[in-house]
VOPAGU-2260 file (C-alpha; in pm, 1 decimal, decimal comma):
REM VOPAGU-2260
SITE   aa  ch    i         X         Y         Z
SITE  MET   A    0       0,0       0,0       0,0
SITE  ILE   A    1     135,4     343,3    -102,1
SITE  LEU   A    2      91,6     621,7     150,5
SITE  MET   A    3      69,7     977,6      12,8
SITE  THR   A    4     131,8    1285,2     219,2
SITE  THR   A    5     -62,4    1606,2     189,1
SITE  VAL   A    6     218,2    1754,8     -23,1
SITE  ASP   A    7     201,5    1460,2    -263,5
SITE  VAL   A    8    -175,1    1494,8    -300,2
SITE  ASN   A    9    -145,7    1867,9    -372,8
SITE  LEU   A   10     126,0    1800,0    -630,4
SITE  VAL   A   11     -86,5    1543,2    -811,3
SITE  MET   A   12    -385,3    1777,4    -813,9
SITE  PHE   A   13    -165,5    2056,4    -953,6
SITE  LEU   A   14     -38,7    1834,6   -1235,3
SITE  LEU   A   15    -394,1    1735,3   -1323,4
SITE  ILE   A   16    -507,1    2097,3   -1336,0
SITE  ILE   A   17    -224,5    2220,3   -1565,8
SITE  PRO   A   18    -356,0    2067,1   -1891,1
SITE  VAL   A   19    -701,6    2207,2   -1825,2
SITE  SER   A   20    -582,1    2559,4   -1752,5
SITE  VAL   A   21    -310,2    2587,7   -2016,3
SITE  PHE   A   22    -469,2    2430,0   -2323,5
SITE  PRO   A   23    -813,2    2510,9   -2473,0
SITE  VAL   A   24   -1083,6    2269,8   -2367,3
SITE  PHE   A   25   -1273,6    2131,5   -2668,3
SITE  THR   A   26   -1620,2    2000,1   -2605,8
SITE  VAL   A   27   -1858,8    1849,2   -2857,1
SITE  ALA   A   28   -2159,5    1986,9   -2675,8
SITE  ASP   A   29   -2116,0    2337,9   -2818,2
SITE  HIS   A   30   -2399,3    2322,0   -3067,7
SITE  LEU   A   31   -2439,7    2641,0   -3269,4
SITE  VAL   A   32   -2706,8    2623,3   -3541,1
SITE  THR   A   33   -2923,4    2365,8   -3719,5
SITE  PHE   A   34   -3067,1    2447,0   -4059,9
SITE  CYS   A   35   -3332,9    2222,4   -4216,4
SITE  SER   A   36   -3387,7    2320,6   -4580,2
SITE  GLU   A   37   -3756,1    2342,9   -4662,8
SITE  ASP   A   38   -3673,1    2409,9   -5028,9
SITE  SER   A   39   -3514,8    2065,7   -5063,0
SITE  GLY   A   40   -3843,3    1883,6   -5020,4
SITE  ASN   A   41   -3933,3    1590,6   -4797,7
SITE  TYR   A   42   -3862,0    1220,2   -4803,9
SITE  THR   A   43   -4087,7     939,6   -4688,1
SITE  LEU   A   44   -4009,3     769,0   -4360,1
SITE  ASN   A   45   -3850,4     424,0   -4392,1
SITE  SER   A   46   -3793,7     491,4   -4763,2
SITE  PRO   A   47   -3474,4     407,0   -4956,4
SITE  PHE   A   48   -3368,5     770,7   -4918,5
SITE  GLU   A   49   -3389,0     748,3   -4539,0
SITE  ASN   A   50   -3197,7     419,1   -4537,1
SITE  ASN   A   51   -2920,3     568,9   -4750,0
SITE  LEU   A   52   -2916,0     877,8   -4526,6
SITE  LYS   A   53   -2873,6     665,7   -4213,4
SITE  SER   A   54   -2585,3     476,9   -4375,0
SITE  LEU   A   55   -2420,6     804,3   -4479,6
SITE  LEU   A   56   -2440,9     962,8   -4135,5
SITE  GLU   A   57   -2303,7     648,9   -3970,8
SITE  THR   A   58   -2001,8     640,4   -4208,1
SITE  LEU   A   59   -1901,9    1009,6   -4215,6
SITE  PRO   A   60   -1746,6    1038,9   -3865,4
SITE  SER   A   61   -1499,1     754,0   -3906,7
SITE  ILE   A   62   -1387,1     837,5   -4262,7
SITE  THR   A   63   -1348,8    1209,2   -4185,0
SITE  SER   A   64   -1163,0    1208,2   -3853,5
SITE  LEU   A   65    -818,6    1130,1   -3999,5
SITE  THR   A   66    -811,8    1414,9   -4255,0
SITE  GLY   A   67   -1062,1    1658,4   -4106,6
SITE  PHE   A   68   -1274,7    1671,2   -4422,3
SITE  ASN   A   69   -1469,9    1431,6   -4642,4
SITE  TYR   A   70   -1726,3    1443,9   -4916,8
SITE  THR   A   71   -1901,8    1122,4   -5019,5
SITE  SER   A   72   -2230,5     972,5   -5135,4
SITE  VAL   A   73   -2435,1     659,8   -5060,0
SITE  GLY   A   74   -2681,1     473,0   -5285,3
SITE  GLU   A   75   -2768,8     508,7   -5649,6
SITE  SER   A   76   -3135,2     576,6   -5676,2
SITE  PRO   A   77   -3192,3     778,4   -5481,3
SITE  LYS   A   78   -2835,8     895,9   -5406,6
SITE  VAL   A   79   -2763,2    1087,8   -5087,6
SITE  TYR   A   80   -2460,4    1322,4   -5075,9
SITE  GLY   A   81   -2285,3    1404,4   -4753,2
SITE  GLN   A   82   -2010,8    1640,8   -4637,9
SITE  ALA   A   83   -1826,1    1665,3   -4306,3
SITE  LEU   A   84   -1569,0    1921,3   -4188,1
SITE  CYS   A   85   -1378,5    1960,1   -3861,7
SITE  ARG   A   86   -1205,1    2278,0   -3754,0
SITE  GLY   A   87    -846,0    2271,0   -3868,0
SITE  ASP   A   88    -685,6    2269,5   -3522,6
SITE  VAL   A   89    -868,8    1974,0   -3360,1
SITE  ASN   A   90    -725,5    1622,9   -3333,0
SITE  SER   A   91    -881,2    1313,5   -3489,5
SITE  SER   A   92   -1051,9    1185,6   -3174,2
SITE  SER   A   93   -1218,4    1521,1   -3101,0
SITE  CYS   A   94   -1314,6    1546,4   -3466,9
SITE  GLN   A   95   -1481,5    1204,0   -3469,8
SITE  ALA   A   96   -1664,2    1264,2   -3141,9
SITE  CYS   A   97   -1800,7    1595,5   -3269,4
SITE  LEU   A   98   -1913,4    1444,5   -3602,3
SITE  GLU   A   99   -2088,8    1152,5   -3432,1
SITE  GLU   A  100   -2296,1    1383,9   -3217,1
SITE  ALA   A  101   -2366,0    1619,6   -3506,7
SITE  SER   A  102   -2479,1    1331,3   -3731,1
SITE  GLN   A  103   -2720,3    1202,4   -3470,6
SITE  GLU   A  104   -2857,7    1549,8   -3400,2
SITE  ILE   A  105   -2914,0    1644,2   -3765,8
SITE  PHE   A  106   -3097,8    1318,3   -3835,2
SITE  ASN   A  107   -3336,4    1373,8   -3544,8
SITE  ALA   A  108   -3381,6    1748,3   -3588,6
SITE  CYS   A  109   -3441,2    1744,8   -3966,0
SITE  ARG   A  110   -3641,3    1424,9   -4011,7
SITE  ASN   A  111   -3824,8    1414,0   -4347,8
SITE  TYR   A  112   -3604,0    1692,3   -4499,3
SITE  LYS   A  113   -3392,8    1603,3   -4802,7
SITE  GLY   A  114   -3135,4    1869,5   -4719,0
SITE  ALA   A  115   -2993,5    1998,8   -4388,5
SITE  LEU   A  116   -2685,0    2150,5   -4220,5
SITE  ILE   A  117   -2572,3    2148,8   -3860,3
SITE  TRP   A  118   -2285,9    2339,1   -3703,3
SITE  TYR   A  119   -2096,3    2276,5   -3383,2
SITE  GLU   A  120   -1804,1    2474,9   -3257,2
SITE  LEU   A  121   -1559,4    2208,0   -3374,1
SITE  CYS   A  122   -1735,7    2053,2   -3675,0
SITE  GLN   A  123   -2020,7    2065,8   -3922,5
SITE  VAL   A  124   -2226,8    1806,9   -4114,7
SITE  GLN   A  125   -2433,5    1853,7   -4427,7
SITE  TYR   A  126   -2640,4    1622,1   -4647,3
SITE  SER   A  127   -2851,4    1671,2   -4958,9
SITE  PHE   A  128   -3016,4    1493,0   -5248,1
SITE  TYR   A  129   -2799,9    1686,8   -5501,7
SITE  ASN   A  130   -2426,2    1715,2   -5566,4
SITE  MET   A  131   -2269,0    1978,4   -5337,6
SITE  THR   A  132   -1919,5    1989,1   -5490,1
SITE  SER   A  133   -1970,3    2344,9   -5614,0
SITE  MET   A  134   -2087,6    2643,6   -5414,2
SITE  SER   A  135   -2408,2    2729,1   -5593,5
SITE  VAL   A  136   -2591,7    2905,1   -5311,5
SITE  TYR   A  137   -2441,2    3078,9   -5010,3
SITE  ILE   A  138   -2617,2    2987,6   -4688,2
SITE  GLY   A  139   -2482,4    3193,2   -4400,5
SITE  LYS   A  140   -2596,2    3178,7   -4041,5
SITE  TYR   A  141   -2479,1    3330,3   -3716,5
SITE  PRO   A  142   -2554,7    3173,0   -3382,4
SITE  GLY   A  143   -2792,8    3340,7   -3143,3
SITE  LEU   A  144   -2518,7    3361,3   -2881,9
SITE  ASP   A  145   -2350,0    3634,2   -3088,1
SITE  SER   A  146   -2610,3    3883,4   -2968,1
SITE  GLN   A  147   -2523,1    3797,8   -2607,6
SITE  ARG   A  148   -2160,8    3909,1   -2638,1
SITE  LYS   A  149   -2046,4    4223,0   -2455,2
SITE  LEU   A  150   -2021,3    4549,6   -2646,8
SITE  VAL   A  151   -1681,8    4714,4   -2702,2
SITE  SER   A  152   -1609,5    5079,0   -2626,5
SITE  ASP   A  153   -1472,2    5157,4   -2975,1
SITE  PRO   A  154   -1676,7    4962,6   -3234,2
SITE  GLN   A  155   -1543,5    5153,4   -3535,9
SITE  TYR   A  156   -1183,0    5075,4   -3446,8
SITE  LEU   A  157   -1272,1    4709,6   -3387,8
SITE  SER   A  158   -1446,8    4697,1   -3725,2
SITE  ASP   A  159   -1136,3    4833,8   -3898,7
SITE  VAL   A  160    -903,2    4596,4   -3716,7
SITE  LEU   A  161   -1134,8    4300,3   -3777,0
SITE  THR   A  162   -1163,4    4376,5   -4148,4
SITE  TYR   A  163    -785,9    4394,6   -4182,3
SITE  LEU   A  164    -736,2    4067,1   -3993,6
SITE  MET   A  165   -1010,8    3870,1   -4166,9
SITE  THR   A  166    -912,6    3991,1   -4514,8
SITE  ASN   A  167    -562,8    3856,6   -4461,7
SITE  LEU   A  168    -687,5    3528,9   -4316,0
SITE  SER   A  169    -934,0    3480,5   -4603,0
SITE  SER   A  170    -656,0    3517,1   -4859,6
SITE  GLU   A  171    -432,9    3282,2   -4661,8
SITE  ALA   A  172    -700,8    3014,4   -4637,2
SITE  ALA   A  173    -798,0    3039,6   -5004,1
SITE  VAL   A  174    -459,4    3046,7   -5179,6
SITE  ASN   A  175    -223,1    2855,8   -4950,4
SITE  PRO   A  176    -254,6    2480,7   -5019,5
SITE  SER   A  177     -42,8    2384,6   -4719,7
SITE  LYS   A  178    -301,2    2542,3   -4487,6
SITE  LEU   A  179    -576,1    2302,9   -4605,7
SITE  MET   A  180    -804,6    2605,8   -4641,0
SITE  PHE   A  181    -773,0    2690,8   -4271,8
SITE  ALA   A  182    -591,7    2994,6   -4134,5
SITE  THR   A  183    -559,7    3150,6   -3789,1
SITE  GLY   A  184    -423,7    3484,9   -3682,7
SITE  GLU   A  185    -418,4    3750,1   -3415,3
SITE  ILE   A  186    -393,1    4125,9   -3399,9
SITE  LYS   A  187    -367,8    4389,8   -3128,2
SITE  PHE   A  188    -682,5    4581,9   -3040,8
SITE  GLY   A  189    -574,3    4849,5   -2797,7
SITE  SER   A  190    -442,6    4670,0   -2491,2
SITE  ARG   A  191    -620,2    4346,9   -2590,0
SITE  THR   A  192    -572,4    4091,3   -2868,3
SITE  VAL   A  193    -822,0    3970,3   -3128,5
SITE  TYR   A  194    -793,4    3601,2   -3222,3
SITE  ALA   A  195    -963,6    3469,5   -3535,0
SITE  HIS   A  196    -980,9    3193,2   -3795,1
SITE  ALA   A  197   -1114,5    3148,5   -4147,4
SITE  GLN   A  198   -1192,6    2812,1   -4309,3
SITE  CYS   A  199   -1339,9    2666,0   -4627,3
SITE  THR   A  200   -1447,6    2317,5   -4725,4
SITE  ARG   A  201   -1187,0    2153,0   -4948,8
SITE  ASP   A  202   -1424,0    2060,6   -5229,2
SITE  ILE   A  203   -1441,5    2415,8   -5371,8
SITE  ILE   A  204   -1185,3    2607,9   -5574,8
SITE  PRO   A  205    -981,3    2895,3   -5422,7
SITE  ASN   A  206   -1187,9    3165,6   -5595,0
SITE  ASP   A  207   -1508,3    3023,1   -5451,7
SITE  CYS   A  208   -1345,2    3004,0   -5109,7
SITE  GLN   A  209   -1243,6    3369,7   -5132,4
SITE  THR   A  210   -1594,6    3468,0   -5242,3
SITE  CYS   A  211   -1755,1    3271,8   -4961,0
SITE  LEU   A  212   -1528,6    3424,3   -4694,1
SITE  THR   A  213   -1578,9    3776,3   -4831,7
SITE  THR   A  214   -1954,9    3735,6   -4800,0
SITE  ALA   A  215   -1916,7    3586,4   -4452,8
SITE  LEU   A  216   -1699,2    3880,8   -4345,0
SITE  ALA   A  217   -1970,3    4126,6   -4449,3
SITE  GLU   A  218   -2220,4    3940,6   -4233,1
SITE  LEU   A  219   -1974,6    3912,3   -3946,1
SITE  LYS   A  220   -1921,0    4288,9   -3943,6
SITE  ALA   A  221   -2295,9    4349,5   -3962,5
SITE  CYS   A  222   -2374,9    4133,5   -3662,6
SITE  CYS   A  223   -2071,1    4143,3   -3440,5
SITE  SER   A  224   -1816,7    4419,6   -3514,3
SITE  SER   A  225   -1934,7    4607,8   -3204,8
SITE  ARG   A  226   -1905,2    4304,0   -2977,3
SITE  GLU   A  227   -1627,5    4106,5   -2814,4
SITE  GLY   A  228   -1671,6    3807,7   -3045,5
SITE  GLY   A  229   -1867,0    3664,1   -3335,9
SITE  PHE   A  230   -1921,3    3352,2   -3545,1
SITE  ILE   A  231   -2046,8    3312,1   -3903,6
SITE  VAL   A  232   -2111,8    2965,4   -4047,1
SITE  SER   A  233   -2216,8    2849,5   -4392,0
SITE  GLY   A  234   -2216,7    2537,6   -4606,1
SITE  ASN   A  235   -1873,8    2601,1   -4757,9
SITE  CYS   A  236   -1694,5    2837,7   -4517,5
SITE  ASN   A  237   -1694,5    2975,7   -4166,0
SITE  MET   A  238   -1509,4    3239,5   -3965,1
SITE  ARG   A  239   -1490,6    3346,8   -3605,0
SITE  PHE   A  240   -1317,1    3599,7   -3380,2
SITE  ASP   A  241   -1284,4    3639,4   -3005,1
SITE  LEU   A  242   -1080,4    3837,0   -2753,6
SITE  TYR   A  243    -930,4    3516,3   -2614,5
SITE  LYS   A  244    -743,3    3235,5   -2785,7
SITE  TYR   A  245   -1003,9    2968,2   -2851,9
SITE  TYR   A  246    -806,0    2751,5   -3095,8
SITE  ASN   A  247    -511,2    2519,7   -3038,7
SITE  ALA   A  248    -294,9    2613,1   -3335,9
SITE  SER   A  249      -2,9    2838,8   -3410,0
SITE  SER   A  250     -97,6    3170,2   -3567,3
SITE  TYR   A  251      89,4    3463,9   -3704,2
SITE  LEU   A  252      62,1    3807,6   -3549,1
SITE  LEU   A  253     -58,9    4088,3   -3772,2
SITE  THR   A  254      -0,2    4456,6   -3708,3
SITE  TYR   A  255    -273,8    4698,4   -3802,6
SITE  PRO   A  256    -125,3    4984,1   -4010,4
SITE  SER   A  257    -153,9    5340,3   -3887,5
SITE  PRO   A  258    -467,0    5509,9   -4022,7
SITE  LYS   A  259    -422,5    5767,2   -4298,2
SITE  GLY   A  260    -372,2    6111,5   -4157,3
SITE  SER   A  261    -254,3    5986,8   -3820,4
SITE  ASN   A  262      96,8    6111,6   -3888,6
SITE  TRP   A  263     -46,6    6451,1   -3977,8
SITE  LYS   A  264    -248,3    6457,3   -3656,4
SITE  ILE   A  265      56,3    6356,5   -3455,1
SITE  GLY   A  266     252,0    6637,2   -3621,2
SITE  ILE   A  267     -17,1    6891,4   -3532,9
SITE  VAL   A  268     -18,4    6777,7   -3170,9
SITE  ALA   A  269     360,6    6788,3   -3154,7
SITE  LEU   A  270     362,5    7136,6   -3307,4
SITE  ALA   A  271     100,3    7259,7   -3062,7
SITE  VAL   A  272     305,2    7126,6   -2772,6
SITE  CYS   A  273     646,0    7241,8   -2896,2
SITE  ALA   A  274     550,2    7584,7   -3035,0
SITE  PRO   A  275     522,7    7759,4   -2693,9
SITE  VAL   A  276     852,7    7606,2   -2586,6
SITE  VAL   A  277    1023,0    7727,3   -2904,7
SITE  VAL   A  278     883,1    8078,3   -2858,7
SITE  ILE   A  279    1003,5    8090,0   -2499,0
SITE  VAL   A  280    1350,8    7972,0   -2602,2
SITE  ILE   A  281    1366,9    8239,1   -2875,6
SITE  VAL   A  282    1257,5    8514,7   -2637,3
SITE  ILE   A  283    1507,1    8409,3   -2370,7
SITE  GLY   A  284    1783,9    8379,4   -2630,1
SITE  SER   A  285    1707,2    8726,1   -2767,9
SITE  CYS   A  286    1714,7    8874,6   -2419,7
SITE  ILE   A  287    2049,8    8711,1   -2348,0
SITE  VAL   A  288    2197,9    8839,7   -2676,3
SITE  CYS   A  289    2072,0    9194,6   -2610,2
SITE  LEU   A  290    2205,5    9184,5   -2255,2
SITE  LEU   A  291    2547,3    9063,5   -2367,1
SITE  LYS   A  292    2559,2    9327,9   -2641,9
SITE  LYS   A  293    2466,2    9602,2   -2397,7
SITE  ARG   A  294    2729,4    9487,3   -2151,7
SITE  GLY   A  295    2987,7    9483,2   -2432,9
SITE  GLN   A  296    2902,3    9841,3   -2523,6
SITE  GLN   A  297    2928,9    9950,4   -2162,1
SITE  ARG   A  298    3263,0    9781,1   -2126,8
SITE  GLY   A  299    3385,4    9956,2   -2446,6
SITE  VAL   A  300    3281,3   10296,4   -2309,4
SITE  GLU   A  301    3445,3   10219,0   -1978,2
SITE  ARG   A  302    3764,5   10115,7   -2154,2
SITE  SER   A  303    3760,0   10439,0   -2362,6
SITE  HIS   A  304    3714,7   10645,4   -2047,0
SITE  GLN   A  305    3992,9   10460,6   -1872,7
SITE  ALA   A  306    4224,0   10507,2   -2170,3
SITE  LEU   A  307    4146,0   10881,1   -2180,6
SITE  ILE   A  308    4208,5   10917,1   -1808,5
SITE  LYS   A  309    4533,1   10727,8   -1842,2
SITE  GLU   A  310    4638,0   10946,4   -2135,6
SITE  LEU   A  311    4564,1   11260,1   -1941,2
SITE  ALA   A  312    4737,6   11128,7   -1635,6
SITE  CYS   A  313    5046,3   11017,3   -1824,9
SITE  PRO   A  314    5087,1   11238,8   -2133,2
SITE  ARG   A  315    5341,5   11146,2   -2387,6
SITE  GLY   A  316    5636,9   11385,0   -2423,8
SITE  VAL   A  317    5958,8   11433,8   -2608,9
SITE  THR   A  318    6298,8   11526,6   -2477,5
SITE  MET   A  319    6495,4   11816,8   -2627,2
SITE  THR   A  320    6868,3   11827,1   -2582,0
SITE  GLU   A  321    7080,4   12143,0   -2573,5
SITE  LYS   A  322    7183,9   12072,8   -2931,6
SITE  GLY   A  323    6825,0   12107,5   -3046,6
SITE  GLN   A  324    6760,1   11736,7   -3080,2
SITE  LEU   A  325    6414,1   11592,7   -3003,7
SITE  VAL   A  326    6409,2   11253,2   -2844,1
SITE  SER   A  327    6080,1   11061,8   -2776,8
SITE  SER   A  328    6016,5   10957,5   -2425,0
SITE  GLU   A  329    5841,1   10647,8   -2572,2
SITE  ASP   A  330    5865,6   10463,5   -2900,3
SITE  LEU   A  331    5753,8   10761,0   -3109,7
SITE  PRO   A  332    5910,7   10786,5   -3456,0
SITE  PHE   A  333    6109,8   11109,8   -3410,3
SITE  MET   A  334    6431,7   11185,8   -3604,5
SITE  ASP   A  335    6678,0   11451,1   -3504,1
SITE  LEU   A  336    6801,6   11731,9   -3734,1
SITE  THR   A  337    7145,9   11580,5   -3782,5
SITE  THR   A  338    6996,9   11260,0   -3917,3
SITE  ILE   A  339    6773,8   11444,8   -4163,2
SITE  SER   A  340    7062,3   11667,4   -4278,4
SITE  ALA   A  341    7284,3   11368,2   -4339,4
SITE  ALA   A  342    7009,4   11184,9   -4527,1
SITE  THR   A  343    6948,8   11482,0   -4760,9
SITE  GLU   A  344    7318,0   11571,2   -4803,7
SITE  ASN   A  345    7274,2   11896,4   -4621,6
SITE  PHE   A  346    6942,2   11965,3   -4794,1
SITE  SER   A  347    7086,1   11956,1   -5144,8
SITE  LYS   A  348    6865,7   12029,9   -5445,8
SITE  GLU   A  349    6914,6   11677,3   -5578,1
SITE  ASN   A  350    6741,4   11538,9   -5273,3
SITE  LYS   A  351    6450,7   11774,7   -5255,3
SITE  LEU   A  352    6114,4   11623,0   -5171,9
SITE  GLY   A  353    5817,9   11656,3   -5402,7
SITE  GLU   A  354    5988,5   11597,9   -5736,8
SITE  ALA   A  355    5835,2   11295,5   -5898,9
SITE  LEU   A  356    5696,2   11187,7   -6231,9
SITE  GLY   A  357    5848,9   11490,1   -6405,9
SITE  SER   A  358    5646,5   11741,4   -6211,8
SITE  ASP   A  359    5769,1   12083,9   -6124,7
SITE  LEU   A  360    5940,4   12128,7   -5795,6
SITE  ILE   A  361    5712,2   12244,9   -5521,7
SITE  THR   A  362    5892,6   12471,1   -5276,6
SITE  LEU   A  363    5717,4   12520,5   -4948,4
SITE  PRO   A  364    5747,5   12866,7   -4794,9
SITE  GLU   A  365    5956,5   12894,1   -4488,8
SITE  PRO   A  366    5725,7   12893,5   -4187,7
SITE  LYS   A  367    5721,4   13206,0   -3985,7
SITE  GLU   A  368    5612,3   13019,6   -3680,3
SITE  PRO   A  369    5701,2   12669,5   -3558,9
SITE  ALA   A  370    5468,0   12385,1   -3657,8
SITE  PHE   A  371    5401,6   12311,4   -3297,8
SITE  SER   A  372    5418,5   12490,0   -2966,3
SITE  LEU   A  373    5564,5   12361,2   -2649,2
SITE  CYS   A  374    5310,4   12372,1   -2375,3
SITE  LYS   A  375    5543,3   12304,7   -2092,0
SITE  MET   A  376    5912,2   12253,5   -2066,4
SITE  GLY   A  377    6118,5   12164,7   -1772,9
SITE  PRO   A  378    6473,1   12064,6   -1711,5
SITE  VAL   A  379    6568,2   11705,3   -1671,7
SITE  HIS   A  380    6732,6   11670,3   -1337,0
SITE  GLU   A  381    6923,4   11362,7   -1422,1
SITE  SER   A  382    7154,0   11319,7   -1717,3
SITE  SER   A  383    7167,9   11020,3   -1941,0
SITE  PRO   A  384    7394,5   10746,0   -1808,8
SITE  THR   A  385    7574,7   10738,7   -2142,4
SITE  ASP   A  386    7630,4   11113,5   -2162,4
SITE  PRO   A  387    7601,6   11271,7   -1820,6
SITE  SER   A  388    7730,4   11605,9   -1947,3
SITE  VAL   A  389    7436,7   11671,1   -2172,4
SITE  ASN   A  390    7168,0   11897,1   -2028,2
SITE  GLN   A  391    6820,7   11797,7   -2140,0
SITE  MET   A  392    6477,2   11946,8   -2128,6
SITE  THR   A  393    6146,2   11761,5   -2129,0
SITE  VAL   A  394    5855,3   11865,3   -2347,0
SITE  SER   A  395    5539,2   11744,4   -2173,2
SITE  GLY   A  396    5285,0   11862,8   -2423,6
SITE  ILE   A  397    5275,4   11951,7   -2791,4
SITE  SER   A  398    4987,6   12142,1   -2944,3
SITE  PRO   A  399    4957,7   12167,5   -3323,0
SITE  ARG   A  400    4900,5   12511,5   -3454,7
C-alpha cells in the first residue's frame, strides 16, 4: 500500500489541473445552429432515401476524422450526398466525437427533410439529395449567442481591425494549399488581442473560397463588429473571432497599419506642444543676446574712459637736448636734425622732396612760426647714463598750430 502525504496529493492535483488551464478545452456539446432546408423537399419515412441517409451519417465520422474533411455519397437511386468538416486545429478523436454527435442530431432534428446543415463549434455536417461539390448558393448563419456578447467601447476601431485581420486570413485560407483552407491569426486591439480563424471546405476552388469568406466577413461585421466576439457559419466556409485564444494552433501576429492622416495629426499635436517652448527659447535667447551686447558696449565705453584718463594722467612727451635734438620719451618715430641733414646731403637740391613723375618742384614757404608749440618745458634733473654732461629738457605737451 502506497501512503501519500498532503504535499504529494497537492502535487498530483496541480499536475492534473495544468492541462485544463493551459490548453483550450474542446467540447462536442457546443452546438451552434441547425438548418433544415424546406426548399429541398421531404422524403418518406422508412424509404430508400432514409436508409441511404442513415448509412451516410453512420459512415461520415470515421472516414473524416483522420483528414478533417470528407465528401461522399451513398446509394444510387436515390443517391444521398454528404459532407463533413472539422475545424483545422482539432485532433482526430475530437473530430470524430463531434461528427458523431452532429450526425445524430441532424438526423433527429431534420427528419423528413432532403437537405440539412448542422454546425458545432468544432465541426459541421451537411447532407442533400444533389451534388454539393460546387458552391451554388451561399447559406450563411450566425448563432444566437453572438447577440449575447459584450459590447466594445470603440466599435469603429474594432471593425477596422477586424476587417484587416479577416481579409488577410481569407486570402491565406484560399490560396495557400499547405493550410488546407484553414488559417488563424491575431492582432492587437488596444491593450487586448483579437484572435480569429477562417476556413473553407476543401471541395471548392480557391476563388469560390475567397468569395464565400468575403460574404461571410460582411455578415460578421454586420452582426458582431461592435461586440467582443462573433461567429459566421455556412455550407462552404466559416469564420470566427474572439478576444481570447479559442483555438489550439499556431498563428501569425498581424499589425494593423496606422490610419491615414494619423501622422499629420501627430505632427499637429507635436507642433502645438512644442511651439510655446520654441517661442520661450527664442525670447530668452534674444534677451540674453541683447544683454550681452549692452554689456559689451558699456565695457567699451568704460575702456575708452579709462584710456582717456590714463592718457591725461600720463601724457606722452619728447625730450629736447641742448643741441636742439628731439628725443621721444616712448617709441615715437622722431628723427633729429642731424639725421635728416645727413640723409638729404645737407638739404641739397638733388634730394629735394616733391619731385616725382616729371612734375615741377614744389617749394614750401619757410614757416614764420614753428609747426608746434611747447606747452610746458622743464629741465631734466638727471643726465643720461651714457652722456652725463648733456643737459636735457622735457617737453610734456605739444599742441599743433
